[in-house]
C-alpha positions in Angstrom: -1.9 24.7 -19.3 -3.2 21.5 -17.5 -1.2 19.3 -19.9 2.0 21.3 -19.3 1.6 21.0 -15.5 1.1 17.2 -15.8 4.2 16.9 -18.1 6.3 19.0 -15.7 5.1 16.8 -12.8 6.0 13.6 -14.6 9.4 14.9 -15.6 10.2 15.9 -12.0 10.7 19.6 -12.5 9.4 20.2 -9.0 12.5 18.5 -7.7 15.0 20.8 -9.5 13.2 24.1 -9.5 14.0 27.0 -7.2 12.1 25.8 -4.1 13.3 22.2 -4.5 14.8 21.9 -1.0 11.3 22.3 0.5 9.9 19.7 -1.8 12.8 17.3 -1.0 12.2 17.7 2.7 8.5 17.0 2.3 9.3 13.8 0.2 11.8 12.6 2.9 9.3 13.3 5.6 6.6 11.3 3.8 9.0 8.5 3.1 9.9 8.3 6.8 6.3 8.3 7.8 5.5 5.5 5.3 8.4 3.4 6.6 7.2 3.8 10.2 3.7 2.9 9.2 4.8 -0.2 7.3 7.0 -1.3 10.3 4.1 -0.8 12.7 1.8 -2.9 10.5 4.3 -5.7 10.3 4.7 -5.6 14.1 1.0 -5.8 14.6 0.6 -8.7 12.2 3.4 -10.6 13.9 1.7 -10.1 17.3 -1.6 -11.3 15.9 0.1 -14.5 14.6 1.7 -15.0 18.0 -1.6 -14.7 19.7 -3.2 -17.2 17.4 -0.4 -19.7 18.0 -0.6 -19.2 21.8 -4.4 -19.7 21.7 -3.9 -23.0 19.8 -1.3 -24.1 22.4 -3.7 -23.2 25.2 -6.4 -25.3 23.6 -4.0 -28.3 23.2 -2.9 -28.0 26.9 -6.4 -27.8 28.1 -7.3 -31.0 26.2 -4.2 -32.7 27.5 -5.1 -31.6 31.1 -8.7 -33.0 30.7 -7.3 -36.3 29.4 -4.8 -36.6 32.2 -7.3 -35.8 34.8 -9.7 -38.5 33.5 -6.9 -41.0 33.5 -6.0 -40.2 37.1 -9.6 -40.5 38.2 -9.9 -43.9 36.5 -6.6 -45.0 38.2 -7.9 -44.0 41.6 -11.0 -46.2 41.4 -11.1 -49.0 43.9 -11.7 -51.6 41.2 -8.6 -50.5 39.3 -6.4 -50.5 42.4 -7.7 -53.9 43.4 -6.9 -55.4 40.0 -3.4 -53.9 40.1 -2.6 -55.2 43.6 -4.1 -58.7 42.8 -1.6 -59.0 39.9 1.1 -58.5 42.5 -0.3 -61.1 44.9 -2.2 -58.9 47.4 -5.8 -59.6 48.1 -8.4 -57.7 50.2 -8.8 -59.0 53.8 -11.8 -61.1 54.5 -11.8 -60.3 58.2 -13.1 -56.8 58.9 -10.8 -54.5 60.8 -11.3 -54.2 64.6 -11.1 -51.0 66.5 -8.4 -50.8 69.2 -9.1 -48.7 72.2 -6.2 -47.6 74.4 -7.0 -46.5 77.9 -4.7 -43.9 79.3 -3.5 -44.2 82.8 -4.4 -41.1 84.9 -2.5 -40.5 88.0 
């Protein structure tokens, strides 16, 4: 009995028997569900890969920002500015600046 049922299953008798339309509808339903599940899985994998790529890009941009900020801070140092303007022929003044006071005329 068990062997006969197994042989009938392998031969596909359930697809051509009297209640075959019910079986076909169930098979089609299961196929559609499997397709949706596979598509959903692929979509999730794609998003995970996108997130990983974006996280790598964020790390690279943060490193670039830190490098640029340290370069700017180094360029803003008085010694760096002094060396740059000395190369162009400008030197710091040896006479200290004087304060100019303007008296307003009140009427």
